[in-house]
Residue frames as a rotation matrix with the C-alpha (Angstrom) as fourth column:
MET 1
0.181 -0.860 0.477 58.63
-0.688 -0.457 -0.564 85.36
0.703 -0.226 -0.675 108.19
ASN 2
0.281 -0.181 -0.943 60.53
0.443 0.896 -0.040 82.86
0.851 -0.407 0.332 110.29
ASP 3
0.741 0.082 0.666 60.47
-0.466 -0.651 0.599 84.00
0.483 -0.754 -0.445 113.94
GLN 4
0.811 -0.471 -0.346 63.14
0.567 0.779 0.268 81.41
0.143 -0.414 0.899 114.77
TYR 5
-0.173 -0.976 0.128 65.89
0.935 -0.204 -0.289 84.00
0.309 0.070 0.949 114.15
LEU 6
0.536 0.453 0.712 64.05
0.241 -0.891 0.385 87.07
0.809 -0.034 -0.587 115.42
GLY 7
0.951 -0.187 0.248 66.38
-0.308 -0.480 0.821 89.03
-0.035 -0.857 -0.514 117.70
ASP 8
0.513 -0.817 0.264 69.50
0.648 0.570 0.505 87.10
-0.563 -0.089 0.822 116.68
THR 9
0.193 -0.545 -0.816 72.42
-0.514 -0.764 0.389 88.90
-0.836 0.344 -0.428 115.13
LEU 10
0.720 -0.026 -0.693 73.61
-0.668 0.245 -0.703 88.16
0.188 0.969 0.159 111.62
ASP 11
-0.373 -0.926 -0.060 76.71
-0.834 0.363 -0.417 86.55
0.408 -0.105 -0.907 113.14
ASP 12
-0.412 0.302 0.860 74.51
-0.584 0.637 -0.503 84.27
-0.699 -0.710 -0.086 115.25
PHE 13
0.677 0.732 -0.076 72.53
-0.483 0.363 -0.797 83.25
-0.556 0.576 0.600 112.19
LEU 14
0.469 -0.565 -0.678 75.63
-0.743 0.162 -0.649 82.62
0.477 0.809 -0.344 110.07
GLU 15
-0.584 -0.698 0.415 77.24
-0.810 0.466 -0.356 80.62
0.056 -0.544 -0.837 112.86
GLU 16
-0.055 0.660 0.749 74.14
-0.488 0.637 -0.597 78.44
-0.871 -0.398 0.287 113.28
GLU 17
0.887 0.412 -0.209 74.13
-0.351 0.307 -0.885 77.82
-0.300 0.858 0.417 109.52
GLY 18
0.448 -0.804 0.391 77.87
0.561 0.594 0.577 77.00
-0.696 -0.039 0.717 109.53
LEU 19
0.553 -0.143 0.821 78.68
0.760 -0.318 -0.568 79.98
0.342 0.937 -0.067 107.32
LEU 20
0.963 -0.098 -0.250 80.34
0.052 -0.845 0.532 82.44
-0.263 -0.526 -0.809 109.72
ALA 21
0.138 -0.989 0.046 83.99
0.260 0.081 0.962 81.46
-0.956 -0.121 0.268 109.09
GLU 22
-0.211 -0.162 0.964 83.50
0.964 0.128 0.233 81.63
-0.161 0.978 0.129 105.31
ALA 23
0.716 0.553 0.426 81.76
0.609 -0.793 0.005 85.02
0.341 0.256 -0.905 105.53
GLU 24
0.807 -0.476 -0.348 84.53
-0.016 -0.607 0.794 86.41
-0.590 -0.636 -0.498 107.73
ALA 25
-0.142 -0.893 0.427 87.23
0.549 0.287 0.785 85.13
-0.823 0.346 0.450 105.35
ILE 26
0.069 0.255 0.964 85.49
0.974 -0.228 -0.009 86.73
0.217 0.940 -0.264 102.37
ALA 27
0.949 0.314 0.039 85.14
0.291 -0.915 0.278 90.01
0.123 -0.252 -0.960 104.25
ALA 28
0.473 -0.849 -0.237 88.81
0.113 -0.208 0.972 89.96
-0.874 -0.487 -0.002 105.26
LYS 29
-0.272 -0.568 0.777 89.92
0.849 0.239 0.472 89.35
-0.454 0.788 0.417 101.66
ARG 30
0.435 0.513 0.740 87.77
0.801 -0.596 -0.057 92.24
0.412 0.618 -0.670 100.45
VAL 31
0.957 -0.130 -0.258 89.27
0.056 -0.792 0.608 94.57
-0.283 -0.597 -0.751 103.06
ILE 32
0.092 -0.991 0.099 92.81
0.324 0.124 0.938 93.52
-0.941 -0.055 0.333 102.15
ALA 33
-0.142 -0.086 0.986 92.15
0.989 0.028 0.145 94.02
-0.040 0.996 0.081 98.42
TRP 34
0.792 0.499 0.352 90.73
0.500 -0.861 0.096 97.47
0.350 0.100 -0.931 99.20
GLN 35
0.755 -0.566 -0.331 93.74
0.034 -0.470 0.882 98.37
-0.655 -0.678 -0.335 101.38
ILE 36
-0.187 -0.848 0.496 96.22
0.661 0.265 0.702 97.29
-0.727 0.459 0.511 98.69
SER 37
0.118 0.325 0.938 94.32
0.947 -0.322 -0.007 99.25
0.300 0.889 -0.345 96.06
LEU 38
0.961 0.268 -0.064 94.23
0.271 -0.878 0.394 102.32
0.050 -0.396 -0.917 98.30
LEU 39
0.411 -0.889 -0.202 97.98
0.121 -0.166 0.979 102.13
-0.903 -0.427 0.039 98.96
MET 40
-0.241 -0.456 0.856 98.70
0.903 0.219 0.371 101.66
-0.357 0.862 0.359 95.27
ASN 41
0.517 0.523 0.677 96.66
0.729 -0.684 -0.027 104.77
0.449 0.508 -0.735 94.50
GLU 42
0.938 -0.181 -0.295 98.39
0.085 -0.705 0.704 106.77
-0.336 -0.685 -0.646 97.24
GLN 43
0.061 -0.997 0.051 101.78
0.098 0.057 0.994 105.76
-0.993 -0.055 0.101 95.82
ASN 44
0.435 0.210 -0.876 100.67
-0.786 -0.386 -0.483 106.29
-0.440 0.898 -0.002 92.19
LEU 45
-0.619 -0.669 0.412 101.60
-0.473 0.736 0.483 102.67
-0.627 0.104 -0.772 91.54
SER 46
0.007 0.598 -0.802 100.28
-0.978 0.170 0.118 100.98
0.207 0.783 0.586 88.40
LYS 47
0.821 0.334 0.464 99.32
-0.421 0.902 0.095 97.32
-0.387 -0.273 0.881 88.31
ALA 48
0.790 -0.586 -0.180 102.26
0.120 0.436 -0.892 96.67
0.601 0.683 0.415 85.98
GLU 49
-0.090 -0.850 0.519 104.70
-0.560 -0.388 -0.732 98.27
0.824 -0.356 -0.441 88.43
MET 50
0.282 0.268 0.921 103.11
-0.936 0.286 0.203 96.41
-0.209 -0.920 0.332 91.33
ALA 51
0.996 0.092 0.019 103.56
-0.083 0.953 -0.292 93.14
-0.045 0.289 0.956 89.42
ARG 52
0.406 -0.914 -0.029 107.21
-0.051 0.009 -0.999 93.99
0.913 0.407 -0.043 88.71
ARG 53
-0.161 -0.459 0.874 107.88
-0.867 -0.357 -0.347 94.74
0.471 -0.813 -0.341 92.39
MET 54
0.422 0.417 0.805 106.17
-0.774 0.628 0.080 91.52
-0.472 -0.656 0.588 93.44
GLN 55
-0.688 -0.690 -0.224 108.01
-0.679 0.505 0.533 89.56
-0.254 0.519 -0.816 90.74
THR 56
-0.412 0.662 0.626 104.75
0.401 0.749 -0.528 88.20
-0.819 0.034 -0.573 89.41
SER 57
-0.692 0.221 0.687 102.35
0.689 -0.079 0.720 88.73
0.214 0.972 -0.098 86.52
ARG 58
-0.855 0.479 0.200 99.85
-0.474 -0.877 0.077 91.51
0.213 -0.029 0.977 85.98
ALA 59
-0.048 0.864 -0.501 97.14
-0.247 0.476 0.844 88.82
0.968 0.164 0.191 86.01
ALA 60
-0.257 -0.107 -0.960 98.23
0.795 0.542 -0.273 87.80
0.550 -0.833 -0.055 89.52
VAL 61
-0.981 -0.071 -0.180 97.89
0.158 -0.828 -0.538 91.43
-0.111 -0.556 0.823 90.67
ASP 62
-0.515 0.856 -0.039 94.44
-0.605 -0.330 0.725 91.57
0.608 0.397 0.688 89.07
ARG 63
0.054 0.513 -0.857 93.43
0.313 0.806 0.502 88.46
0.948 -0.296 -0.117 91.05
LEU 64
-0.622 -0.381 -0.684 94.87
0.756 -0.066 -0.651 89.95
0.203 -0.922 0.329 94.23
LEU 65
-0.974 0.214 -0.077 92.86
-0.192 -0.955 -0.227 93.16
-0.122 -0.206 0.971 93.78
ASP 66
-0.399 0.872 -0.282 89.66
-0.270 0.183 0.945 91.32
0.876 0.453 0.162 92.87
PRO 67
-0.510 0.194 0.838 87.56
-0.860 -0.138 -0.491 91.38
0.020 -0.971 0.237 96.06
ASN 68
0.582 0.807 0.105 85.65
-0.800 0.591 -0.106 88.31
-0.147 -0.022 0.989 94.88
ASN 69
0.412 -0.534 -0.739 88.75
-0.240 0.718 -0.653 86.20
0.879 0.446 0.167 94.21
GLU 70
0.857 0.033 0.514 89.61
-0.514 0.118 0.850 84.16
-0.033 -0.992 0.118 97.28
SER 71
0.864 -0.475 -0.167 92.81
0.380 0.833 -0.403 82.56
0.331 0.285 0.900 95.94
ALA 72
0.404 -0.759 0.510 95.37
-0.551 -0.647 -0.527 84.93
0.730 -0.068 -0.680 97.49
THR 73
0.468 -0.359 -0.807 98.00
0.639 0.769 0.028 83.07
0.610 -0.529 0.589 99.49
LEU 74
0.842 -0.242 -0.481 99.93
0.319 -0.496 0.808 84.37
-0.435 -0.834 -0.341 102.46
THR 75
-0.190 -0.955 0.227 103.04
0.773 -0.003 0.635 84.44
-0.605 0.296 0.739 100.26
THR 76
-0.195 0.202 0.960 101.27
0.835 -0.479 0.270 86.64
0.514 0.854 -0.076 97.71
LEU 77
0.831 0.551 0.079 99.96
0.405 -0.696 0.593 88.95
0.382 -0.460 -0.801 100.42
GLU 78
0.505 -0.740 -0.444 103.45
0.494 -0.174 0.852 89.22
-0.708 -0.649 0.278 101.92
LYS 79
-0.426 -0.651 0.629 104.92
0.886 -0.159 0.436 90.12
-0.184 0.743 0.644 98.51
ALA 80
0.222 0.606 0.764 102.23
0.667 -0.666 0.335 92.77
0.711 0.435 -0.552 98.05
ALA 81
0.921 0.104 -0.376 102.90
0.372 -0.520 0.769 94.24
-0.115 -0.848 -0.517 101.48
LEU 82
0.078 -0.981 -0.175 106.65
0.627 -0.089 0.774 94.43
-0.775 -0.170 0.609 100.83
ALA 83
-0.350 -0.157 0.924 106.07
0.912 -0.282 0.297 95.97
0.213 0.946 0.242 97.39
LEU 84
0.469 0.635 0.614 104.12
0.405 -0.773 0.489 98.72
0.785 0.019 -0.620 99.16
GLY 85
-0.453 -0.755 0.474 106.69
-0.171 -0.449 -0.877 99.21
0.875 -0.478 0.074 101.90
LYS 86
0.239 0.632 0.737 104.45
-0.925 -0.083 0.371 97.56
0.295 -0.771 0.565 104.49
GLN 87
-0.903 -0.424 0.068 104.45
-0.420 0.840 -0.344 94.43
0.089 -0.339 -0.936 106.61
LEU 88
-0.015 0.889 -0.457 101.76
-0.356 0.422 0.833 91.77
0.934 0.175 0.311 106.61
GLN 89
-0.792 -0.138 0.594 100.45
-0.610 0.199 -0.767 90.87
-0.012 -0.970 -0.242 110.05
VAL 90
-0.043 0.751 -0.659 98.39
-0.293 0.621 0.727 87.73
0.955 0.224 0.193 110.59
ALA 91
-0.798 -0.199 0.569 97.00
-0.589 0.054 -0.806 86.84
0.130 -0.978 -0.160 114.00
LEU 92
-0.337 0.715 -0.612 94.77
0.447 0.694 0.564 84.27
0.829 -0.084 -0.554 115.60
VAL 93
-0.779 0.114 0.617 92.43
-0.507 -0.693 -0.512 85.99
0.369 -0.712 0.598 118.03
């Protein structure tokens, strides 16, 4: 066991390895995909109807809902939010 990182947080380790920003971006995308899926379920909205509302393809909705797909753009996220009657908020903190 490497005692070099003993007592450090996971965030400290990831930052030292230069991986923190990437890990946070992946986590944020997974949360957003989960939120969209949850809202779709609450509204009984199919992927086909979501695609129609977003004026895109069903494949694009599949990519948006895939927590491992990192290709969602802000434009796509905004379209998804509007299709669900929500607003997208992006902030630098």
